[in-house]
C-alpha positions as CSV (number, residue, x, y, z in Angstrom):
1,X,-4.7,27.7,-6.1
2,X,-1.6,25.7,-7.4
3,X,-2.0,23.8,-11.4
4,X,1.6,21.9,-10.5
5,X,0.8,18.2,-10.5
6,X,2.2,15.5,-7.8
7,X,4.3,12.9,-9.6
8,X,5.0,9.9,-8.0
9,X,6.1,6.4,-8.9
10,X,4.1,3.3,-9.5
11,X,4.9,0.8,-6.6
12,X,4.7,-2.3,-9.0
13,X,6.8,-1.2,-11.7
14,X,8.6,2.6,-10.8
15,X,7.2,4.4,-13.9
16,X,6.4,7.8,-13.5
17,X,2.6,8.8,-13.0
18,X,1.1,11.8,-12.1
19,X,-1.5,12.0,-9.0
20,X,-4.9,13.3,-10.5
21,X,-7.9,12.2,-10.2
22,X,-8.5,11.1,-14.1
23,X,-5.9,8.1,-12.5
24,X,-8.2,5.9,-11.1
25,X,-5.1,3.3,-10.6
26,X,-3.3,5.5,-9.0
27,X,-0.6,5.4,-6.9
28,X,-0.4,2.5,-9.8
29,X,-0.1,3.3,-13.6
30,X,-2.8,0.4,-14.3
31,X,-4.7,-1.7,-13.8
32,X,-2.5,-4.7,-14.4
33,X,0.0,-3.2,-11.8
34,X,-2.8,-2.1,-9.4
35,X,-3.5,-6.1,-10.1
36,X,0.0,-7.5,-9.4
37,X,0.0,-5.4,-6.3
38,X,-3.5,-7.1,-5.4
39,X,-2.0,-10.4,-6.0
40,X,1.2,-10.1,-3.3
41,X,-1.3,-9.3,-0.9
42,X,-3.3,-12.2,-1.0
43,X,-0.3,-14.6,-1.6
44,X,1.2,-13.0,1.4
45,X,4.5,-11.1,0.0
46,X,3.9,-8.3,1.9
47,X,3.7,-8.5,5.3
48,X,2.7,-5.9,8.0
49,X,4.4,-6.5,11.4
50,X,2.1,-7.6,14.9
51,X,2.7,-6.3,18.0
52,X,3.2,-8.9,20.6
53,X,0.8,-9.8,22.5
54,X,0.6,-9.4,26.8
55,X,1.0,-13.0,28.5
56,X,-2.3,-13.7,30.2
57,X,-0.7,-14.3,33.3
58,X,0.6,-10.3,33.2
59,X,-2.8,-9.1,32.6
60,X,-4.5,-11.1,35.6
61,X,-3.7,-9.2,38.5
62,X,-3.5,-10.8,42.3
């Protein structure tokens, strides 16, 4: 079993953070950075691309 610790950058501030079970905020460095990210999602600063829906006429077979 490897004892190497994975290091990631905090998505909010870029600080290097150990990805371990002891870090309750991973992948963030702190609760503050986690809440900033959550606030950005709630404010719709981030979004996921939506699939375009097929027109209903394409779904109906004659």
